[in-house]
N, C-alpha and C positions, 0 to 999 in steps of 0.2 A: 504494500499500499503505500503511497507516493504520501509525501506532505500536504500534496493540494487536496486532497481525499478527507484531510483529517480536519474536522470541524471543530473549533472551540465552543463549549455551553458558552451563551450570551450573559449568565449570570456567573461566571467562575470569576471574574475579577469584580464582582461587585460586593461592596461591604457588608459585612452581617450588623444586621440593625441592633442595637443593645435595648436590654429590655431596660423598661422603666419601675420593674420591681413589683411586689405585691400593693394592690391598695389596701388604704386603712380599713375600708368595709372587709374585704377577705380576712385580714389578721383578726380583725374582731369578734367573726364567724367563727374563727379558728378557734381562739382563746374561748370563747364561749361554751363553744363544744365540748372542750377539754375539760373546763370548769362542769358543765352539765354531767359528763360521764364521771369524774371524781365525785360530785355529791353524790351521786346514784350509787356509787361502790360505798362511799361512805355510810348511808342511809343502809343497804343490803347488809354491811357486817354490822351495824347498829341493832337494826333489828332480826339480826339472826339467832339470838339467844333467846326472844320471846316465846314462850310455849313450848320449850325442851327442857327435859327432863335427863340429865346425865347420869348414870351412862346409859347407853342406848339400850341395852338391855330391859331397861327398866322404863322405856320409854312407853311401853303398852300399856303399862300399870298407873293408874289414875288413884293416889288416894282419896277414900271416900271421907274419912274422918278426918 
């Protein structure tokens, strides 16, 4: 193949555009979502002890007196 048949891509020498970064609204949504996930985990851990009788072998036994 001769050099006359090799075609350069038109965007080969074009500069790559720079990113303007994440908008503030995206950052707020990300941190808000992480906060909600953290709070849901904390609520689950705090409420997981409610209604449990330890050890688990005694879980089916409810003291009537």
